[in-house]
N, C-alpha and C positions, 0 to 999 in steps of 0.2 A: 091436607087431602088424603082420606084412607088409603088410597092406592099408594101412596107413597111408600107405608111401611111395608108394598113391596119390594123395595129396591135396598130394606138396609141390612146387605151386607156387607160390613161394614168396618171402617177404625172410627172410632166416636171418642171425644174429647171428655173425659171426664174422670174424678178422682176414683181409683175402684179398687176393690176387694171386696171380696162376698162380708166384709165388714163394713165397707163403706156403703156399698151396694145395699147393706140391709137398712142403716142410718138412712138413705136414700128413698127407700119404702122398694126394693125391687124384688118382685116376689119371688125368693130363690128355692128351688125344690131339691134334697136331698133322697138318695134312693141306691144302694150299694151297687146292684146290680146294674144298675142303666148307667151310672159313673162310670163304674168298670167298662162297658161293653165300651162307651165313648173312649174313655182311655188309650183302649185298646182298636179303634181305630184311628186317634190321632199318632199313636208313637211312631209309628214308620213314616207318618206324614211330617212330623217334627224333625225326625232323625235325619231327612232326606233333606229338608230347611236349617239344617245348623242348630238346631234349637232345643235337641236333649238335654242337656245342661243349662236349660235358662230356665226352671222352675216355671212354666207356663200352666197355670192351673183351669181346668175346666170346669165352668158353674153354669148349672141347671135350671133355667127359667120358667117360671110357671104362666106362659104365653101361649095363646092356642097361633098368632100367627109364625107366620116361615120367617124368621129372621135369625143373625146371630151374630155376632160384633166382638170388639177384642178392647179393652180399654187395662191400659196399663200392664202386666203380664197375666191374665185372665182372657180367659176365650168364653165367651157366654154365648150359649145357644136353646135357643129356646125350647118347651116341650112338644111347641105347634110343627116346628122345622120336622123330628124327630118323630113325632106323628103322622105326617105329611108323605114322609121321606117313602117309599115304597121296598126301598131297598140301600143299604148300607153304602153300596156304591156312590146314592148322593151325597148323604150325611160328611163322606168323607172327601165329595169334593168342595163341599163349606167350610170342612177344617182345611184343606190346602189351599183355599183362597183366604180365608183368616192368617191363614200362615205366613203368605206371603206379605199381609202387611206386616206383619211381626216380623220377622225375616228384613224386610223390608227397612225397618225402622219408621213408619210410615206415623207414629203418633209423633213422634218430633218433630218430622218434617211440615204436618198439618200446624202443629204450634206456630212453627218460626212462619208461616203460610198466613198465617190467621193474624202475627201481629204486622207483617204487611199488609195485605190487606186493613186493616186497621191503620197503621200510618197513612195508607193511600185515600182513607176516606176522611181523616181529619185534616190532609192537607186540603182535600179540595174544600172540604169544605170551610176551611179559612179563607182558602182561594176565595169562596165564594161570598163572604161574610166581607173580604175588601171589597171585592161589588159590588157589595151592597150600599156597603157604606160609601165608596167614592161614588155612586149614583147620586146617593141621599144628599150629598154636600154638595155635589152640582144641581140638585135637581133635575140628573138624567136617569125616567124613569126605565128607558133601555135597559141602560146600564146596570139598574138593580137588580131588572129581571134577568137578566142576563148571568148573574150573580146567583140570583138563587136556582138557576138551572144547572151554575156549573155546583153547587154543591150537592144537589139531586144527582147529578149525571154522573161526579164524581164516584157518590156510597154505592151505585148501581156496577161503574167497572170496576167497583173493590170487589161487589159482591159476585160478579161474575165471572171476574176472576180468579177467586177462588173456590167458585163451583166446579169450573174449568180443569184448576187443578186439582182435585179431590177426582174428575171424572178421570182422567189420568192415573192417580194412583189406585183408582178401582181397576184401569185394564190391564195396568200393570201386575198386581196381585193377580188377575185374572191367569196368563201368561205364566204369574211363575206358579200358581197351581197346577199349569198342565205338567211345568216341568217334575215340579216333585211326586206326582201320580206315575210319570212314567221310570221314575227315577226309581219308585216302590213297584215298578210291574202293574202299573192299576189305568184301569179304563179312565175316559173324561167322560162319556155318556151320562153320567149323573151329573154333573156340571151342565152340560147342555139339555139334560132334561129338567133341572133349575129354573133356566131361564126362560125354556119353552113354556110352565108352567106360571112364570111371571106373566109372559106375554100375552098369553091365556087370558088372566085376570085381566089384563089392564085392558084387550078389547074386549072383553063380556061388561067391563063396569063401563066402559064408552066416554070415559073423562079422557078429557085435549090436556096433556101433557107438554108446558115448553121443555124441549130436550136441555133448553140454556137456563133454567131454570130447578134443576135439579142435581142432587149431589154426585148420582150414577148414571153409567150411560143407559140408554133403552135398552130394554131386553133383545132384542131384535140387531140392535147393533154390536150387543157383546157374543149372540150366537155367529153373527156373520164374523166375528174376528176370530172366533175361536176354533168352529167348526171344521175348517179343512186341517188346522195343528190337529184337532185330536184325531180324526180320521186316518189321518195320517200314520197315527201312534202305531206301532205293533200288539200294542195291547189294547186298540180299542173294541174289541170284541171279547176282551178278557172279561168274566162273570164272576161274582163275587161265590163263595167257597161257599156249601147246602150247609154247615154247619152256623158258618157267622150270619147267613139269611135265615139259618132258624132263632138266632139267640135277638136277631134286628126285628123278627115277628113276635117274639117273645115281649120285647122292650116295647114294642106299639099294641100289643093288648093289656100289658101293664099300666102304660101311661091311659088309654082309654076305660080303663076298669076304675083308677084312682080320681081323674078328671073328667070325664065323659058320662061315666055311666054306663046302664048294662044294654044300652041301645046300641051304646058305638061296641060294643065288647060284643056284641051278636053280628053287627055288618063285620066285621073281622072275623069273626068264626064262620059264618056263610064262605069266604072267599076261600077258606082251606076248610072245609070241617073236620080233619081225620088228622090235621099237624097235631105235634104237639105243643104247639102256642096257642089252637084253641082247646087244648084241655086245659091245659094254664090257665086260658081265658077264663073259663070255665069253672074251676078251682077258685080263682078270684073272684069272680063273680058270686060263686056262693061264701063266701067268706066275707063281703061287705054288703051283700044284700041277701043272701039267702040264711039255707040252714048251715049252721053248725060243723053239723056232723054228717052231711053231705062235702063240704068244702073240706072236713080232714078226712074224708074215703077220696077223694079224687086229689088230693096232694098226696096218700098213701100208694095211690097208684101212682103217680109223676115219680114218684121218689122211687119206687121199683126199675120205671126207667131210665134212670139217670141218679144213681145212689149217690154221683159224686158231687151233684147239682149244690152248692151251700144256698141258692134262693130258694129252692124247694124246703132244704130243712127251715131256713128263715118263713116262710110261707104258714109250717107246720107250729114253729114256735108261736106266731102270731095269734092262729086259730086257737092253740092251747093259753093263751091268755085272754083272749075272748072268753072262755069257756070256765074261767079261773083257777087254770092248771097252773100256776108260777112253777113250780118244783120243777113240771115237766117241761114248761116252756122254756124254760133256763139251760136245762142239757140240751135240747133243741136249736137254742142261739148257739151252744157252744159247738155240736156238731159242723154250724152253720162257720163259726168261727174259724176252725178247723182245719176247714176243707176248700175257704174264700182264700185262691191266690195272692189277692189284691192287698188282704187282710185290712178290710175296712172298717177305721173306726168305730162307723156307725152300728154295724150288726159286734161289736164289742157292747159297745154302753146298750144293744137294745138286751144281750144278755145278761148288763148289769141292772138292769131298770127289774126284769126278770128274778131278779135273786130279793132285791128288794121288796117285792111283792112277799116272797115266801118270811121274812122279816123276820129270822131269829138271826141274835148277833152274831153267829157264823156266817151266816149269808150274808149280812149288811155289811160286814168285812169285806168278805169275796166280790161282793156289787163295788163296793169303793175303790176295789185294786181294779177289779176290769172296767169301767168307765171310765178312769184315770188312764188305762191303756190306750184305752180308747181313744182320750182326748190329745195325748200322744201323739197319735196316730191324725189328729183332725182336730188340727186347736181352734179353729173357728168353729165348732159345733154347741151352739150357744144353749139348744136344747139341754145339748147331754150337760153343761155345767149347773143346769139345774136340778137335772135327780140329784149330780154329784152332790148339792147343796142339800138336796132334802134325803139323800143317805148317810151325811154327816151329823147333821140336825139329830137323828134318829139316834145316830151312835153316841151324841154328845161332845160332839166337836167343833163347838159355836164360832171360834178363831176361823176353820177352813168353809166349816158351813156358809159366812159371812163371806169370805174372797170366793168361795167358786161361786155364790150368789151374785158378787161384785164381776166377775168374768163373765158370766152369761149374760148381764145389761151391755155390758162392753161389747161384747163380740156380735151382741143383738142389734147394736151402736143405741142405747141408751147410755148416755155417756155419763150424764149429770147422776143417773141412780147410781152408775157404777163407781163415781167416786164416793157417794155417798156411804155407798157398803164397802168400800177399799177401806177408810176412812175408818171404820165404824171396827173390821177387820184386825187392822194395826194397830189399833189401842188395845189387841189382846194377845199379840205375837211381842217378843223381845226384837228388843230393835238391831236391826243386821241383818238376822234370820230370814231363810229364803221367801218365807208368806212375808213378813213386813217387805221385805223388798219390789214385790211381785206388789204388793196394795199401794205401794210408791209411783211404780212403775201405770200403774192405773189413775195414782191421782195426778202423775203430772202429765198425762197425756191429752195430747192439743191437737182437735183436727183437723191433716192437711189441708190447707188452702184458706183457712176461716180464722178471720180475725179475731182474735180473744179480748 
C-alpha cells in the first residue's frame, strides 16, 4: 500500500554498499555539494553515537519520497527527504534516528529475529502438517481442519511477533535520536515535524492501517511518546544557524533544478526571492534550461558574493564545458578543487574530464593524474573509471584502459563485463605487478550471498 512508504525511516536487511546498490538498481545520486552538506549534518550525530570511526558512508538515492534507511555501514537518504525538509534540523533528526539503528546493532538483531520467526513458522507448519496427517488417517475431518488452522495461525503469530519486534526497535531508535540531539545541543522539533508530516499524509490518504501489521509505530504514537521528552529539552527552542539554513536552501534549489525542472525552482524562489539560494536557483535554471551567457553572468555574480564557495566555481566550470571552453573549464574546476574543504573526488574527476577535452598529450597526462586522484578519494565512482579508461586509451595505454573499464563495470554492478575486461587487461600486464593483481581480484570476485 502506497502510504506505508511514509514509515520507512528504518533499518533494512539488504546486502548494501554503493557497489551492491548499483547492481540492484538503486538510483544513486552523486553531487559534491549535497554530499558535503549531509556529511556536515551527520558528523556531530555520529560522534555522539560513537560512530565517528565506524566508516559510515552516506548515499543519496534519487527518489521523491521522504525516506531514509540503513544497510551495512551505509546510510541511504532519499533526495525527496532533502527536498521536502524545510530546515536542516528535520534532516538531522532523520540522521539521528538512523544512527540509533546503527549504534544499537539493530541490523544483526533483526537478522536473529528473522531466524527466530522463521523457526516459529516452520514449527507451526510441521505441527499443522502432523495434525492434518493424523486427521486423514483417522478420517477425522475436524482434526485435519484444525491442522490447517495451526499451520496458518503459526505463520500469522510469527509475522506479528516480527513486526512487533521491529516496532520496538523503531521506538528505541527514536529515543536514541533524542539523546544524540541533546548531546550535540540540537532541537528535536525537526523529528516531531517529520512525524506530523507522516500523520497528515496518512490522514489525507484515507487509508485504514492495521497498526499490528506494519513494521513501524503509527505516527501519532511516535509523537505521543516523544513530544514530552523533546519539549523538556533545554535545546527545544534552538534553531539552525543562518549559514547552515542558507546551505540547506541552496541544496533544495539544486535538487529542484536537476530533478524537478524550472517550475519547482520557481516555487522555491518565490518563497525567498532576494536570497542567495534564489539567485543560485536562477543561475542553475539558466545553465540547464536557458542561455549560457545569462548563466555565466549570474554565476559570476554569485562568485563575487562568495569567492571561496567551491560549488559556484564548479557551476562556472559546467557552463564553460557547455560552451566548449574546456581549458577555461579545467581552470574553474581546479579552483573548485583547491577551495573544497571536503576534497571531493567528484570535483577532481570533473577537472580531469575538462583536461581530456583539451586533448593535448600534456593535458591528457594531467587528466589521468587528476582522475586517479579523484578515484583515490572516491573508489566507487564508476563513471570516473570510464573517463579514466578513455584518457588511457587516447594515450595508447591499452592495458590500463582495459583495467579501468573493468573497474567501471565492477563498481556499477556489471560483474560479468568487469571480469571479461579484467581478463583482457591481465594478459597485457606482467604477472604479479599491481595491474595484474587488481585484475585478478576482479576475476575472483563473488557477489556476497549469491550462490556461484
